[in-house]
Kinemage of the C-alpha trace (Angstrom):
@kinemage 1
@onewidth
@group {chain A} dominant
@subgroup {mainchain}
@vectorlist {calphas} color= white
{ca met a 1} P 0.000 0.000 0.000
{ca thr a 2} L 2.859 2.341 0.870
{ca trp a 3} L 4.483 1.731 -2.516
{ca leu a 4} L 1.189 2.395 -4.282
{ca leu a 5} L 0.706 5.722 -2.497
{ca leu a 6} L 4.327 6.697 -3.160
{ca thr a 7} L 3.926 5.846 -6.845
{ca leu a 8} L 0.733 7.913 -7.105
{ca his a 9} L 2.479 10.783 -5.297
{ca val a 10} L 5.408 10.736 -7.736
{ca leu a 11} L 3.111 10.435 -10.775
{ca leu a 12} L 1.010 13.371 -9.582
{ca ile a 13} L 3.995 15.674 -9.106
{ca ala a 14} L 5.720 14.445 -12.272
{ca gly a 15} L 2.561 14.848 -14.340
{ca phe a 16} L 1.910 18.426 -13.274
{ca gly a 17} L 5.619 19.247 -13.412
{ca leu a 18} L 5.892 17.984 -16.989
{ca arg a 19} L 2.771 19.921 -17.964
{ca ile a 20} L 4.359 23.099 -16.609
{ca leu a 21} L 7.701 22.407 -18.303
{ca leu a 22} L 6.062 21.578 -21.652
{ca arg a 23} L 4.096 24.824 -21.862
{ca ser a 24} L 5.665 27.295 -24.259
{ca asp a 25} L 3.416 30.223 -23.272
{ca met a 26} L 4.552 30.462 -19.641
{ca arg a 27} L 7.024 33.041 -18.363
{ca pro a 28} L 10.128 31.612 -16.639
{ca asp a 29} L 9.267 33.274 -13.305
{ca val a 30} L 5.739 31.842 -13.372
{ca arg a 31} L 7.084 28.399 -14.316
{ca leu a 32} L 9.590 28.466 -11.470
{ca ala a 33} L 6.998 29.662 -8.941
{ca trp a 34} L 4.576 26.866 -9.865
{ca leu a 35} L 7.298 24.214 -9.700
{ca met a 36} L 8.326 25.535 -6.287
{ca val a 37} L 4.843 25.412 -4.764
{ca ile a 38} L 4.116 21.981 -6.289
{ca val a 39} L 7.223 20.602 -4.581
{ca leu a 40} L 6.451 22.335 -1.262
{ca leu a 41} L 2.668 21.750 -1.185
{ca pro a 42} L 2.049 19.045 -3.794
{ca tyr a 43} L -1.617 18.161 -3.318
{ca val a 44} L -3.009 21.618 -2.650
{ca ser a 45} L -0.907 23.244 -5.395
{ca cys a 46} L -1.822 20.586 -7.981
{ca leu a 47} L -5.487 21.304 -7.309
{ca leu a 48} L -4.839 25.046 -7.505
{ca tyr a 49} L -2.931 24.635 -10.765
{ca phe a 50} L -5.837 22.665 -12.236
{ca leu a 51} L -8.239 25.450 -11.236
{ca phe a 52} L -6.085 28.551 -11.778
{ca gly a 53} L -2.834 27.610 -13.478
{ca glu a 54} L -3.770 28.181 -17.112
{ca val a 55} L -5.609 30.983 -18.867
{ca ala a 56} L -8.496 29.107 -20.491
{ca leu a 57} L -11.767 30.724 -21.497
{ca gly a 58} L -14.737 28.405 -21.812
{ca arg a 59} L -16.393 28.949 -25.158
{ca val a 60} L -19.861 30.367 -25.554
{ca pro a 61} L -21.955 27.466 -26.959
{ca gly a 62} L -21.805 27.461 -30.729
{ca lys a 63} L -19.363 30.360 -30.906
{ca lys a 64} L -15.628 30.871 -31.025
{ca arg a 65} L -14.225 33.304 -28.494
{ca leu a 66} L -12.802 36.121 -30.623
{ca asn a 67} L -10.443 38.862 -29.649
{ca val a 68} L -11.476 42.434 -30.391
{ca gly a 69} L -9.541 42.641 -33.656
{ca glu a 70} L -11.029 39.370 -34.942
{ca phe a 71} L -14.507 40.526 -33.973
{ca cys a 72} L -14.038 43.828 -35.806
{ca lys a 73} L -12.856 42.029 -38.948
{ca ala a 74} L -15.829 39.658 -38.760
{ca gln a 75} L -18.095 42.725 -38.640
{ca gly a 76} L -16.372 44.245 -41.662
{ca ser a 77} L -14.375 46.878 -39.776
{ca ser a 78} L -10.853 47.693 -40.914
{ca val a 79} L -8.119 47.080 -38.346
{ca ala a 80} L -4.367 47.533 -38.778
{ca ala a 81} L -1.496 48.803 -36.679
{ca ala a 82} L -0.759 52.502 -37.033
{ca thr a 83} L 2.026 53.637 -39.341
{ca pro a 84} L 4.484 56.452 -38.595
{ca ala a 85} L 2.592 58.580 -41.110
{ca ala a 86} L -0.704 57.933 -39.311
{ca cys a 87} L 0.849 58.887 -35.970
{ca ser a 88} L 2.266 62.073 -37.472
{ca gly a 89} L -1.120 62.869 -38.970
{ca ala a 90} L -2.639 62.516 -35.502
{ca gly a 91} L -0.144 65.049 -34.131
{ca ile a 92} L 1.972 62.523 -32.206
{ca pro a 93} L 5.591 63.775 -31.922
{ca ala a 94} L 8.388 61.440 -33.027
{ca gln a 95} L 9.396 60.878 -29.391
{ca trp a 96} L 6.132 59.078 -28.633
{ca gln a 97} L 5.395 57.382 -31.936
{ca pro a 98} L 6.972 54.001 -31.031
{ca ala a 99} L 4.701 53.682 -27.977
{ca phe a 100} L 1.591 54.809 -29.866
{ca arg a 101} L 2.341 52.375 -32.702
{ca tyr a 102} L 2.697 49.584 -30.153
{ca ala a 103} L -0.628 50.554 -28.543
{ca ser a 104} L -2.269 50.512 -31.970
{ca ser a 105} L -0.908 47.031 -32.696
{ca ile a 106} L -2.765 45.468 -29.745
{ca asn a 107} L -6.227 45.631 -31.345
{ca gly a 108} L -5.513 47.198 -34.713
{ca phe a 109} L -7.177 50.465 -33.675
{ca gln a 110} L -5.781 53.503 -35.455
{ca val a 111} L -4.176 56.472 -33.713
{ca leu a 112} L -6.495 59.300 -34.742
{ca pro a 113} L -6.738 63.087 -34.201
{ca gly a 114} L -9.830 65.017 -33.226
{ca his a 115} L -10.361 64.250 -29.527
{ca arg a 116} L -11.429 66.412 -26.623
{ca ala a 117} L -11.505 65.458 -22.955
{ca arg a 118} L -12.638 66.925 -19.662
{ca leu a 119} L -11.367 65.604 -16.367
{ca met a 120} L -14.161 65.207 -13.824
{ca ser a 121} L -13.364 66.947 -10.533
{ca asp a 122} L -14.472 63.968 -8.448
{ca gly a 123} L -16.793 60.963 -8.425
{ca ala a 124} L -19.861 63.091 -7.727
{ca glu a 125} L -19.285 65.303 -10.777
{ca ala a 126} L -18.579 62.248 -12.940
{ca arg a 127} L -21.909 60.687 -11.911
{ca ala a 128} L -23.846 63.937 -12.353
{ca gln a 129} L -22.399 64.602 -15.818
{ca met a 130} L -22.930 60.999 -16.885
{ca leu a 131} L -26.578 61.104 -15.789
{ca ala a 132} L -27.064 64.413 -17.614
{ca asp a 133} L -25.617 62.912 -20.802
{ca met a 134} L -27.934 59.919 -20.450
{ca glu a 135} L -30.966 62.172 -19.999
{ca ala a 136} L -29.991 63.946 -23.232
{ca ala a 137} L -29.406 60.712 -25.174
{ca ser a 138} L -31.596 60.269 -28.234
{ca arg a 139} L -30.430 56.994 -29.822
{ca glu a 140} L -28.361 54.595 -27.748
{ca ile a 141} L -26.690 54.052 -24.371
{ca asn a 142} L -24.259 51.170 -23.762
{ca val a 143} L -22.638 50.555 -20.375
{ca leu a 144} L -20.334 47.875 -18.992
{ca tyr a 145} L -19.075 47.725 -15.404
{ca tyr a 146} L -17.066 45.217 -13.429
{ca ile a 147} L -18.815 46.187 -10.180
{ca trp a 148} L -22.341 47.615 -10.139
{ca leu a 149} L -23.950 47.917 -6.723
{ca asp a 150} L -27.587 48.672 -5.959
{ca asp a 151} L -26.552 51.645 -3.803
{ca gln a 152} L -27.388 55.291 -4.569
{ca thr a 153} L -25.040 55.507 -7.576
{ca gly a 154} L -26.137 52.160 -8.993
{ca thr a 155} L -29.825 52.910 -8.483
{ca glu a 156} L -29.626 56.376 -10.057
{ca leu a 157} L -27.865 55.021 -13.143
{ca ala a 158} L -30.353 52.143 -13.474
{ca gln a 159} L -33.269 54.552 -13.245
{ca ala a 160} L -31.674 56.813 -15.885
{ca leu a 161} L -31.419 53.822 -18.228
{ca ile a 162} L -35.042 52.866 -17.581
{ca arg a 163} L -36.205 56.426 -18.334
{ca ala a 164} L -34.144 56.465 -21.526
{ca ala a 165} L -35.497 53.088 -22.639
{ca arg a 166} L -39.085 54.262 -22.079
{ca arg a 167} L -38.566 57.248 -24.368
{ca gly a 168} L -37.244 55.006 -27.139
{ca val a 169} L -33.486 55.009 -26.564
{ca thr a 170} L -31.843 51.594 -27.065
{ca cys a 171} L -30.141 50.788 -23.761
{ca arg a 172} L -27.722 47.926 -23.148
{ca ala a 173} L -26.238 47.204 -19.729
{ca met a 174} L -23.623 44.524 -19.127
{ca val a 175} L -21.905 43.521 -15.896
{ca asp a 176} L -19.277 41.015 -14.855
{ca gly a 177} L -20.730 37.814 -13.439
{ca leu a 178} L -18.565 37.837 -10.318
{ca gly a 179} L -17.991 41.529 -9.622
{ca ser a 180} L -21.724 42.317 -9.903
{ca his a 181} L -23.220 39.011 -8.751
{ca ala a 182} L -25.246 40.736 -6.017
{ca leu a 183} L -26.834 43.123 -8.535
{ca ile a 184} L -27.772 40.262 -10.882
{ca gln a 185} L -29.782 38.692 -8.057
{ca ser a 186} L -31.346 41.976 -6.939
{ca gly a 187} L -34.682 43.588 -7.617
{ca leu a 188} L -32.919 46.478 -9.363
{ca trp a 189} L -31.707 44.125 -12.114
{ca gln a 190} L -35.278 42.925 -12.617
{ca gln a 191} L -36.558 46.514 -12.700
{ca met a 192} L -34.132 47.318 -15.526
{ca lys a 193} L -35.230 44.242 -17.428
{ca gln a 194} L -38.901 45.085 -17.007
{ca gly a 195} L -38.161 48.721 -17.911
{ca gly a 196} L -36.886 47.781 -21.358
{ca val a 197} L -33.134 47.832 -20.728
{ca his a 198} L -31.333 44.998 -22.558
{ca leu a 199} L -29.178 43.121 -20.040
{ca ala a 200} L -26.175 40.822 -20.336
{ca val a 201} L -23.710 39.104 -18.009
{ca ala a 202} L -20.071 38.807 -19.010
{ca leu a 203} L -18.385 35.590 -17.875
{ca pro a 204} L -21.321 34.321 -15.777
{ca ile a 205} L -20.749 32.141 -12.718
{ca ser a 206} L -24.294 30.787 -12.378
{ca his a 207} L -22.797 27.274 -12.732
{ca pro a 208} L -19.515 27.626 -10.814
{ca leu a 209} L -18.541 23.938 -11.041
{ca lys a 210} L -18.829 24.039 -14.826
{ca val a 211} L -16.793 27.240 -14.935
{ca met a 212} L -14.046 25.727 -12.778
{ca leu a 213} L -13.889 22.568 -14.906
{ca thr a 214} L -13.884 24.318 -18.301
{ca ser a 215} L -12.305 27.713 -17.603
{ca arg a 216} L -11.058 29.838 -14.697
{ca ile a 217} L -13.453 31.475 -12.309
{ca asp a 218} L -10.998 34.345 -11.760
{ca leu a 219} L -10.957 35.391 -15.431
{ca arg a 220} L -13.047 38.551 -15.178
{ca asn a 221} L -14.304 41.434 -17.283
{ca his a 222} L -12.830 44.400 -15.416
{ca arg a 223} L -13.745 46.990 -18.055
{ca lys a 224} L -15.579 50.225 -17.270
{ca ile a 225} L -17.208 51.485 -20.470
{ca thr a 226} L -19.922 54.118 -20.839
{ca leu a 227} L -21.044 55.077 -24.364
{ca ile a 228} L -23.757 57.596 -25.180
{ca asp a 229} L -25.179 58.077 -28.693
{ca gly a 230} L -21.893 56.843 -30.169
{ca gln a 231} L -20.379 60.278 -29.500
{ca ile a 232} L -19.436 60.386 -25.805
{ca thr a 233} L -17.451 57.951 -23.692
{ca tyr a 234} L -16.172 57.960 -20.129
{ca cys a 235} L -12.822 56.377 -19.394
{ca gly a 236} L -11.257 55.795 -16.002
{ca ser a 237} L -11.302 53.700 -12.867
{ca gln a 238} L -14.785 54.331 -11.466
{ca asn a 239} L -17.186 51.419 -11.057
{ca cys a 240} L -20.921 51.955 -10.708
{ca ala a 241} L -20.787 52.340 -6.938
{ca asp a 242} L -20.656 54.998 -4.211
{ca glu a 243} L -17.283 56.128 -2.852
{ca ala a 244} L -18.307 54.491 0.444
{ca phe a 245} L -18.090 51.151 -1.432
{ca arg a 246} L -20.140 49.102 0.983
{ca leu a 247} L -18.427 45.852 -0.053
{ca lys a 248} L -15.286 47.024 1.795
{ca pro a 249} L -16.342 50.081 3.800
{ca arg a 250} L -13.359 50.134 6.160
{ca phe a 251} L -11.081 51.079 3.255
{ca ala a 252} L -13.372 53.874 2.019
{ca pro a 253} L -13.510 56.294 0.437
{ca trp a 254} L -12.610 54.818 -2.944
{ca val a 255} L -10.765 57.583 -4.817
{ca asp a 256} L -11.274 57.358 -8.592
{ca ile a 257} L -10.599 59.369 -11.727
{ca met a 258} L -12.733 59.767 -14.862
{ca leu a 259} L -12.356 61.483 -18.231
{ca arg a 260} L -15.324 62.479 -20.386
{ca met a 261} L -14.140 62.114 -23.974
{ca gln a 262} L -15.402 62.828 -27.470
{ca gly a 263} L -13.804 61.904 -30.769
{ca pro a 264} L -13.034 58.909 -32.996
{ca leu a 265} L -11.902 56.623 -30.181
{ca val a 266} L -15.541 56.469 -29.020
{ca ala a 267} L -16.100 54.087 -31.940
{ca gln a 268} L -13.106 52.028 -30.783
{ca met a 269} L -14.593 51.661 -27.305
{ca gln a 270} L -17.911 50.814 -28.967
{ca gln a 271} L -16.155 47.989 -30.816
{ca ala a 272} L -14.728 46.642 -27.564
{ca phe a 273} L -18.186 46.794 -25.981
{ca ala a 274} L -19.812 45.148 -29.011
{ca ser a 275} L -17.274 42.319 -28.891
{ca asp a 276} L -18.046 41.630 -25.233
{ca trp a 277} L -21.789 41.927 -25.799
{ca ala a 278} L -21.819 39.549 -28.777
{ca gln a 279} L -19.945 36.915 -26.755
{ca ser a 280} L -22.046 37.229 -23.610
{ca asp a 281} L -25.393 35.649 -22.707
{ca ala a 282} L -27.316 38.562 -24.289
{ca gly a 283} L -30.266 37.693 -26.475
{ca val a 284} L -30.097 41.028 -28.314
{ca ala a 285} L -27.737 41.958 -31.137
{ca pro a 286} L -24.663 44.039 -30.304
{ca pro a 287} L -24.603 47.709 -31.284
{ca ser a 288} L -23.624 48.643 -34.808
{ca ile a 289} L -20.447 50.667 -35.126
{ca ala a 290} L -20.574 54.131 -36.656
{ca ala a 291} L -17.769 56.669 -36.888
{ca ala a 292} L -17.743 59.164 -34.047
{ca thr a 293} L -17.448 62.864 -34.857
{ca ala a 294} L -13.919 64.264 -34.832
{ca gln a 295} L -13.547 67.396 -32.710
{ca ala a 296} L -12.024 70.359 -34.518
{ca gly a 297} L -8.481 70.999 -33.312
{ca gly a 298} L -8.624 67.983 -31.003
{ca phe a 299} L -5.663 65.867 -29.904
{ca gly a 300} L -4.449 62.424 -30.982
{ca ala a 301} L -5.449 59.283 -29.075
{ca val a 302} L -6.078 55.563 -29.415
{ca gly a 303} L -8.293 53.146 -27.515
{ca ile a 304} L -6.871 49.934 -26.095
{ca ala a 305} L -8.820 46.800 -25.130
{ca glu a 306} L -6.683 44.195 -23.367
{ca gly a 307} L -7.559 40.748 -22.117
{ca pro a 308} L -6.861 37.001 -22.206
{ca thr a 309} L -7.998 36.802 -25.847
{ca glu a 310} L -5.576 39.513 -26.963
{ca arg a 311} L -1.824 39.256 -27.503
{ca pro a 312} L -0.135 37.989 -24.319
{ca arg a 313} L 1.960 40.471 -22.312
{ca ser a 314} L 0.662 43.458 -24.273
{ca thr a 315} L 0.034 45.611 -21.190
{ca pro a 316} L 3.477 45.363 -19.549
{ca gln a 317} L 5.109 45.758 -22.962
{ca leu a 318} L 3.069 48.918 -23.591
{ca val a 319} L 4.066 50.329 -20.203
{ca ala a 320} L 7.712 49.512 -20.887
{ca ser a 321} L 7.465 51.185 -24.318
{ca leu a 322} L 6.051 54.347 -22.768
{ca leu a 323} L 8.703 54.438 -20.045
{ca ala a 324} L 11.425 53.998 -22.666
{ca cys a 325} L 10.145 57.102 -24.496
{ca ala a 326} L 10.068 59.308 -21.392
{ca arg a 327} L 12.855 61.854 -20.966
{ca gln a 328} L 11.945 63.914 -17.906
{ca glu a 329} L 9.168 62.626 -15.665
{ca val a 330} L 6.914 59.611 -15.107
{ca val a 331} L 4.134 59.672 -12.499
{ca ile a 332} L 2.006 56.583 -11.870
{ca ser a 333} L -0.917 55.909 -9.552
{ca thr a 334} L -2.304 52.412 -9.124
{ca pro a 335} L -4.135 50.664 -6.304
{ca tyr a 336} L -2.588 47.259 -7.007
{ca phe a 337} L 1.139 47.137 -7.709
{ca val a 338} L 2.283 43.601 -8.502
{ca pro a 339} L 4.626 44.172 -11.464
{ca asp a 340} L 6.277 41.557 -13.607
{ca thr a 341} L 9.970 41.803 -14.486
{ca thr a 342} L 9.178 43.782 -17.662
{ca val a 343} L 7.523 46.646 -15.772
{ca leu a 344} L 9.857 46.502 -12.773
{ca asp a 345} L 12.962 46.645 -14.961
{ca ala a 346} L 11.460 49.463 -17.056
{ca leu a 347} L 10.736 51.557 -13.956
{ca cys a 348} L 14.235 51.088 -12.585
{ca thr a 349} L 15.854 51.659 -15.982
{ca ala a 350} L 13.994 54.957 -16.443
{ca ala a 351} L 15.042 56.126 -12.968
{ca trp a 352} L 18.678 55.096 -13.463
{ca arg a 353} L 18.921 57.102 -16.695
{ca gly a 354} L 17.735 60.268 -14.955
{ca val a 355} L 13.969 60.287 -15.462
{ca gln a 356} L 12.118 61.300 -12.293
{ca val a 357} L 9.867 58.311 -11.630
{ca thr a 358} L 7.128 58.585 -8.994
{ca leu a 359} L 4.775 55.860 -7.780
{ca ile a 360} L 1.612 56.655 -5.775
{ca leu a 361} L 0.135 53.629 -3.995
{ca pro a 362} L -2.426 53.160 -1.205
{ca ala a 363} L -1.052 53.177 2.333
{ca arg a 364} L -3.682 50.568 3.275
{ca asn a 365} L -4.583 48.095 0.575
{ca asp a 366} L -7.841 46.133 0.612
{ca ser a 367} L -5.743 43.097 -0.391
{ca trp a 368} L -3.124 42.302 2.258
{ca ile a 369} L -1.349 40.022 -0.238
{ca val a 370} L -1.009 42.838 -2.791
{ca gly a 371} L 0.217 45.194 -0.074
{ca ala a 372} L 2.954 42.741 0.950
{ca val a 373} L 4.024 42.046 -2.649
{ca ser a 374} L 4.185 45.790 -3.370
{ca arg a 375} L 6.444 46.340 -0.357
{ca ser a 376} L 8.735 43.506 -1.471
{ca his a 377} L 9.779 45.698 -4.438
{ca tyr a 378} L 10.358 48.914 -2.469
{ca trp a 379} L 14.062 48.387 -1.765
{ca arg a 380} L 14.955 47.815 -5.412
{ca leu a 381} L 12.827 50.723 -6.633
{ca leu a 382} L 14.106 53.188 -4.035
{ca thr a 383} L 17.711 52.140 -4.668
{ca ala a 384} L 17.210 52.938 -8.359
{ca gly a 385} L 15.895 56.400 -7.432
{ca val a 386} L 12.151 55.829 -7.819
{ca his a 387} L 10.041 58.025 -5.506
{ca ile a 388} L 7.273 56.129 -3.663
{ca his a 389} L 4.332 57.819 -1.945
{ca glu a 390} L 1.624 56.017 0.033
{ca phe a 391} L -1.816 57.656 -0.095
{ca arg a 392} L -3.477 57.821 3.335
{ca pro a 393} L -7.146 59.000 3.180
{ca gly a 394} L -8.935 55.966 1.740
{ca leu a 395} L -8.111 53.596 -1.067
{ca leu a 396} L -6.531 55.296 -4.084
{ca his a 397} L -8.235 53.447 -6.943
{ca ala a 398} L -7.168 55.765 -9.807
{ca lys a 399} L -5.086 54.115 -12.504
{ca thr a 400} L -3.035 56.857 -14.182
{ca leu a 401} L 0.260 57.164 -16.013
{ca cys a 402} L 1.573 60.616 -17.040
{ca leu a 403} L 4.791 61.129 -18.981
{ca asp a 404} L 6.738 64.374 -19.540
{ca gly a 405} L 3.576 66.442 -19.045
{ca ala a 406} L 2.344 65.472 -22.514
{ca val a 407} L 1.181 61.839 -22.676
{ca ser a 408} L -1.347 60.022 -20.477
{ca leu a 409} L -2.550 56.448 -20.147
{ca ile a 410} L -5.796 56.169 -18.204
{ca gly a 411} L -8.407 53.464 -17.786
{ca ser a 412} L -9.207 50.301 -15.875
{ca thr a 413} L -5.811 48.558 -15.861
{ca asn a 414} L -3.869 48.081 -12.639
{ca leu a 415} L -0.126 47.492 -12.638
{ca asp a 416} L -0.594 43.941 -11.441
{ca leu a 417} L -0.411 40.449 -12.889
{ca arg a 418} L -4.178 40.054 -12.770
{ca ser a 419} L -4.690 42.982 -15.131
{ca phe a 420} L -1.735 41.840 -17.233
{ca asp a 421} L -2.888 38.247 -17.715
{ca leu a 422} L -6.441 37.581 -16.556
{ca asn a 423} L -8.744 40.594 -16.812
{ca phe a 424} L -10.460 42.213 -19.766
{ca glu a 425} L -9.480 45.890 -19.507
{ca asn a 426} L -9.978 49.136 -21.445
{ca asn a 427} L -7.703 52.173 -21.589
{ca val a 428} L -7.000 55.325 -23.572
{ca leu a 429} L -3.547 56.524 -24.595
{ca leu a 430} L -3.533 60.219 -25.496
{ca his a 431} L -1.136 63.009 -26.362
{ca asp a 432} L -2.373 66.355 -25.062
{ca glu a 433} L -0.594 68.721 -22.718
{ca ala a 434} L -3.776 70.284 -21.280
{ca thr a 435} L -5.396 66.941 -20.426
{ca thr a 436} L -2.145 65.480 -19.147
{ca gln a 437} L -1.525 68.528 -16.953
{ca ala a 438} L -5.032 68.199 -15.494
{ca ile a 439} L -4.355 64.544 -14.626
{ca arg a 440} L -0.896 65.482 -13.373
{ca gln a 441} L -2.401 68.076 -11.021
{ca arg a 442} L -4.776 65.420 -9.704
{ca gln a 443} L -1.800 63.137 -9.110
{ca gln a 444} L -0.113 65.974 -7.234
{ca ser a 445} L -3.172 66.258 -4.989
{ca tyr a 446} L -2.758 62.555 -4.207
{ca ile a 447} L 0.890 63.137 -3.319
{ca arg a 448} L -0.049 65.981 -0.953
{ca glu a 449} L -2.211 63.513 0.978
{ca ser a 450} L 0.483 60.837 1.026
{ca his a 451} L 3.643 60.142 2.956
{ca ala a 452} L 6.956 59.499 1.216
{ca val a 453} L 8.546 56.092 1.688
{ca thr a 454} L 12.295 56.292 2.305
{ca leu a 455} L 15.066 53.750 1.975
{ca glu a 456} L 15.794 54.183 5.690
{ca gln a 457} L 12.234 53.171 6.552
{ca val a 458} L 12.496 50.088 4.352
{ca arg a 459} L 15.802 49.107 5.940
{ca ala a 460} L 14.216 49.470 9.387
{ca thr a 461} L 11.462 46.951 8.551
{ca pro a 462} L 11.548 44.026 11.031
{ca trp a 463} L 13.321 40.933 9.683
{ca trp a 464} L 10.234 38.738 10.003
{ca lys a 465} L 8.163 41.200 7.975
{ca arg a 466} L 10.803 41.367 5.246
{ca ile a 467} L 10.805 37.567 5.030
{ca trp a 468} L 6.996 37.519 4.775
{ca asp a 469} L 6.830 40.251 2.118
{ca asn a 470} L 9.631 38.696 0.065
{ca leu a 471} L 8.074 35.236 0.289
{ca leu a 472} L 4.788 36.548 -1.080
{ca gly a 473} L 6.729 38.509 -3.682
{ca ala a 474} L 8.445 35.299 -4.824
{ca leu a 475} L 5.036 33.589 -5.057
{ca ser a 476} L 3.323 36.559 -6.760
{ca pro a 477} L 3.424 34.995 -10.253
{ca val a 478} L 0.981 32.303 -9.070
{ca leu a 479} L -1.145 34.415 -6.686
């Protein structure tokens, strides 16, 4: 009996180990981390690898899961990476063209001129302006949120959609199956359905066992898309929820950032939404895509839709491309900082060559694992000359990247492995000094409410805490 159990033990570890070693799509650090935990905790880690080790999307019955570019081509839309001439025509200086061309290559969306943006002063203004735009809508409203709560914000937006649907506006509302599971089971969801709003669930978890056996339950649609009449979009970090965020009230307020944008990229965000809608459980056709009106004298920008169906590693490679183009200053805010080696090396490289690199992170993170992994990188970053500030009053949820006061990346993507590998995300990359300066001033307000982390403080960290943080940092590729 002992020999039988030993044989099964060896076969189990060898089988999973060979599977990990045979995969050609796995990063070396992820491969090493999985091999390490399978040796240390064989039975638990083999089960976890089966459930979470591979990025596998279960197919919608009768359909192939398409990426955004494939979906656009299937709908007859033209997609192709931007050329240097196209970037120049959009007003992108030569310094930034490599990064913009890389961004364009992710989905095949063109870098186009003719955009205008207004930074919302806070979450309250963003909600008020969004509701006003919905009340003025005459044709179509499409919204997608990772988290939609039936609190004041969620109820007001649902009621605005119901009013719009009753006056003849086509309204589509889509939510993530896990992030908004409470809403899907609520009376508010039923009210929207009865009020004429077309509803859909992205990546549903109504049959969790089936999801775990055929896919990964932690593959989520983290996008935040609001589209009104095909002419207005909102891009940023804000879910459909109050700042008090009752799911985790002790970390409140949630501090977000939102841009109201007009211009050709609205159609690009519409294509990302239509792709998600067509491959969801919706019984209604996705929206048709029409060109959005270019704004006279507007700036150049491109939409980006990332996710497990898109090219692997596109997000960290885009961040690294942007950092490589920077000459003076890089300022980043993100709630979840779990970088891979691409992003970590790019940050340190930029700082070592004289670029002033600043990171703004929450002082208290709602994920204790993420907080520990973030701290495990502090020593290396500070040694390279990166400035780190920890935001105190609430959870800083804004995902922003400003470079040299001219270029901004803003949207739903965190600088963590989950956003890099597992989540469907949406972002905007833009070149405009006025918009970038507005975001930069907001970042500066975050810094004023933060405390600076010093190398001396990191060195004074108790030995047991350093061991714990570094252990979680070593395991971060599989967390």
